[in-house]
C-alpha positions in Angstrom: -91.9 -25.4 -199.3 -90.7 -24.5 -195.5 -88.1 -25.8 -194.1 -90.0 -27.3 -191.2 -91.9 -29.4 -194.3 -88.3 -30.6 -195.8 -87.7 -31.6 -192.7 -90.6 -33.5 -191.7 -90.7 -35.4 -194.8 -87.0 -36.1 -194.4 -87.5 -37.6 -191.2 -90.2 -39.9 -192.6 -88.2 -40.7 -195.3 -85.6 -42.2 -193.0 -87.9 -43.9 -190.3 -89.4 -45.7 -193.5 -86.5 -46.9 -195.1 -85.3 -48.0 -191.0 -88.0 -50.0 -190.7 -88.1 -52.0 -194.6 -84.1 -52.4 -193.5 -85.0 -53.6 -190.3 -87.6 -56.6 -191.0 -85.5 -57.7 -193.8 -82.6 -58.2 -191.3 -80.3 -55.8 -192.4 -77.7 -54.0 -190.9 -76.8 -50.3 -191.3 -75.8 -47.1 -189.7 -78.0 -43.9 -188.6 -76.0 -41.1 -188.7 -76.5 -38.0 -187.1 -74.7 -34.0 -186.8 -74.1 -33.3 -183.5 -71.7 -30.1 -184.3 -70.3 -27.8 -186.7 -67.9 -25.0 -187.0 -67.2 -22.5 -190.1 -68.9 -23.3 -193.0 -70.4 -26.8 -193.8 -73.2 -27.7 -195.8 -74.5 -29.7 -193.4 -76.4 -28.4 -190.2 -76.5 -29.6 -186.4 -79.7 -32.3 -186.8 -79.5 -33.3 -190.1 -79.4 -37.2 -189.9 -78.7 -39.9 -193.2 -79.5 -43.9 -193.3 -75.9 -45.3 -194.1 -76.0 -49.2 -195.7 -73.5 -51.9 -194.3 -71.2 -50.8 -197.7 -70.9 -47.2 -196.0 -73.1 -45.5 -198.8 -76.1 -43.2 -197.8 -79.1 -44.3 -199.0 -81.5 -41.6 -197.2 -80.7 -37.9 -196.0 -77.6 -35.7 -196.4 -74.6 -34.7 -194.6 -72.6 -32.8 -196.7 -70.4 -33.5 -200.0 -67.6 -36.6 -201.1 -65.1 -35.2 -198.5 -67.4 -36.2 -195.9 -68.9 -39.4 -197.5 -65.7 -41.2 -197.8 -65.1 -40.4 -194.0 -68.8 -41.4 -193.2 -69.1 -44.2 -194.8 -65.9 -45.7 -193.6 -66.7 -45.1 -189.8 -70.3 -46.3 -190.8 -68.2 -50.3 -191.8 -66.5 -49.7 -188.7 -69.3 -49.4 -186.6 -71.2 -52.4 -188.1 -67.8 -54.7 -187.9 -67.4 -53.7 -184.0 -71.3 -53.4 -183.0 -70.5 -50.3 -181.3 -71.1 -46.1 -182.2 -68.2 -44.1 -183.0 -68.4 -40.1 -182.5 -66.4 -39.4 -186.0 -64.7 -35.9 -186.3 -64.1 -34.4 -189.8 -61.6 -31.3 -190.0 -59.4 -29.3 -191.6 -55.9 -30.8 -192.0 -55.3 -27.0 -190.3 -57.0 -27.9 -187.5 -56.2 -31.6 -186.9 -52.6 -30.2 -186.4 -53.5 -27.3 -184.3 -54.8 -30.3 -182.2 -52.2 -32.6 -182.5 -54.5 -35.2 -184.2 -54.1 -37.0 -187.6 -56.7 -38.1 -189.8 -57.2 -42.2 -188.8 -56.2 -41.4 -185.1 -58.8 -42.0 -182.0 -58.3 -40.1 -178.6 -61.2 -39.5 -176.3 -63.6 -41.6 -178.1 -63.1 -39.3 -180.8 -62.7 -40.6 -184.5 -60.7 -38.2 -186.2 -61.2 -38.0 -190.2 -59.4 -35.0 -192.4 -61.7 -32.3 -194.0 -59.9 -31.4 -198.0 -62.8 -30.0 -198.9 -62.1 -26.0 -200.1 -64.7 -24.5 -197.4 -62.3 -25.5 -194.7 -65.6 -26.7 -192.0 -65.5 -29.0 -189.2 -68.2 -31.6 -188.5 -68.9 -34.1 -185.4 -71.0 -36.7 -186.8 -72.4 -39.4 -184.2 -72.7 -43.2 -186.2 -74.9 -45.2 -184.4 -75.5 -48.8 -185.8 -78.4 -50.3 -185.8 -77.7 -54.2 -185.7 -80.0 -57.5 -187.1 -81.5 -59.2 -183.8 -79.1 -62.1 -183.3 -81.2 -65.4 -184.5 -82.0 -68.3 -181.9 -83.5 -70.9 -183.4 -85.0 -73.9 -180.3 -86.1 -77.1 -181.7 -88.2 -78.9 -179.7 -92.4 -77.7 -178.4 -91.3 -79.0 -175.3 -92.0 -77.4 -171.6 -88.0 -75.8 -171.6 -88.1 -75.0 -175.4 -91.7 -72.9 -174.7 -90.0 -71.2 -171.9 -87.3 -70.3 -173.8 -89.1 -69.2 -176.1 -91.2 -67.4 -174.2 -88.4 -65.9 -171.9 -86.2 -64.9 -175.0 -88.9 -61.8 -176.2 -87.2 -59.3 -173.5 -83.6 -59.8 -174.7 -83.7 -58.8 -178.2 -83.4 -62.4 -179.8 -84.8 -63.6 -183.3 -86.8 -66.1 -182.0 -87.6 -68.8 -184.8 -88.8 -72.8 -183.1 -88.6 -75.9 -184.9 -90.7 -78.9 -184.0 -91.2 -82.2 -185.8 -95.0 -82.0 -185.9 -97.5 -79.5 -186.3 -96.3 -77.0 -183.4 -99.0 -77.6 -180.1 -101.7 -74.6 -179.2 -99.9 -73.3 -175.6 -96.7 -72.4 -178.2 -95.6 -68.7 -177.4 -96.2 -66.0 -180.2 -92.3 -66.3 -181.8 -91.2 -64.5 -184.8 -91.1 -67.8 -186.9 -92.1 -71.2 -186.8 -91.4 -74.2 -189.0 -92.1 -78.2 -189.0 -89.2 -80.4 -189.2 -86.0 -80.1 -189.1 -85.0 -79.4 -192.8 -82.8 -76.6 -194.5 -85.4 -73.9 -193.8 -84.5 -70.8 -194.6 -84.2 -69.3 -191.4 -81.3 -71.7 -190.0 -78.9 -69.8 -192.6 -76.7 -67.2 -190.6 -78.2 -68.1 -186.6 -75.5 -67.8 -184.2 -77.5 -70.0 -181.7 -79.1 -73.4 -181.8 -80.7 -75.0 -178.5 -82.2 -78.9 -179.0 -84.4 -79.1 -176.8 -86.5 -81.7 -178.2 -86.2 -83.7 -175.5 -87.5 -87.5 -177.3 -89.0 -85.6 -179.7 -86.3 -86.2 -182.7 -83.8 -85.6 -180.7 -80.9 -87.1 -183.4 -82.8 -85.2 -186.2 -82.5 -81.6 -184.8 -79.2 -82.3 -183.3 -77.6 -84.0 -186.5 -79.3 -80.6 -188.4 -77.7 -77.7 -186.0 -74.6 -79.5 -186.5 -75.0 -78.9 -189.9 -75.8 -75.7 -189.6 -72.8 -74.0 -189.1 -73.6 -71.8 -185.5 -71.3 -70.7 -183.4 -72.9 -72.3 -180.3 -75.0 -75.0 -180.2 -76.8 -76.6 -176.7 -78.3 -79.7 -176.0 -81.2 -80.1 -173.0 -80.7 -83.5 -171.7 -78.6 -85.1 -169.5 -74.9 -86.2 -170.3 -75.6 -89.4 -170.4 -78.4 -89.1 -173.3 -75.6 -86.6 -174.9 -73.0 -89.4 -175.0 -75.3 -92.0 -176.6 -77.2 -89.8 -179.0 -73.7 -89.1 -179.6 -72.3 -92.9 -180.5 -75.6 -93.1 -183.2 -74.6 -89.7 -184.9 -70.7 -91.6 -184.7 -72.5 -94.1 -186.4 -74.2 -92.4 -189.2 -70.9 -90.2 -189.7 -70.9 -87.6 -188.5 -67.5 -86.5 -186.8 -66.4 -86.5 -182.9 -64.9 -83.3 -183.1 -68.3 -82.1 -184.6 -70.6 -83.5 -181.7 -67.4 -81.4 -179.1 -69.1 -78.8 -180.3 -72.2 -78.9 -178.5 -72.8 -77.9 -174.8 -74.5 -80.4 -173.3 -75.8 -80.0 -170.6 -77.0 -77.1 -172.0 -76.8 -73.4 -169.8 -74.8 -72.3 -167.0 -74.5 -74.5 -163.9 -77.3 -72.8 -161.7 -78.5 -76.7 -160.4 -81.6 -75.6 -162.3 -84.5 -77.7 -161.7 -87.7 -76.5 -163.2 -88.3 -75.8 -167.3 -88.0 -72.3 -166.3 -84.9 -72.3 -164.7 -83.3 -74.5 -167.5 -84.5 -71.8 -169.5 -83.0 -68.9 -167.5 -79.2 -70.5 -167.4 -79.7 -71.7 -171.2 -80.0 -67.5 -171.5 -78.0 -66.5 -169.3 -75.1 -68.5 -171.3 -76.1 -67.3 -174.7 -76.1 -63.1 -173.7 -72.5 -63.9 -172.4 -71.8 -65.4 -175.8 -73.3 -62.2 -177.6 -71.7 -59.6 -175.0 -68.3 -62.0 -176.1 -68.7 -60.9 -179.6 -69.8 -57.6 -178.9 -66.0 -56.9 -177.6 
């Protein structure tokens, strides 16, 4: 079997495993050797898929001295949501350059290669993170506009409706009937309640119970105040209701459903970027 055949097969295996993990919503890292010096078992262009625990699942980057450093860098990259450039070098080379294992300089993180070969290699660590899950409660004009617009900004869109969804509903990732504890609520960071009279209290109560990082309510302050009184009478704590942003979105004096959806999406992107930093 030729080198190129083996390389193509490895690329196929990496692509298949990447597709499977993205479909399951799992975070992982694609690691690529970009430069080597002296004797190394992996050469430039070598790739590997590393899971969230730091284990190489598919591919090859080198021996045990490399795998430990790559695993640590992969876990850091996933936690921070940012790519990294990892430089693995023998102790003598680190000392000659005035750096130590664990140091970071000009965007490069250094690690020690303790293998007898004394080789050095630079590896680009690229995290592949699942889409941020956005739960949209409702199927009215604002909910539909938000579902359509959010597709362009890499959100996983789950629409929850009280009854059978209308035929006009945009194509989304998932649709759930009712506001019960569906499978997609767990781990969702963003919930927008845009029921607009079709199950407001049920949807908001479910949103408050979900543990979402951000909950927004589409409606006036007066409407939310009246709804809050009803929910507090049902036992929901005032502190929980205080977490809800009402009205939803950035204040851009929005009037139309599309404008309201834009204001909500702008707020979600701001929150997502703040989380990444």
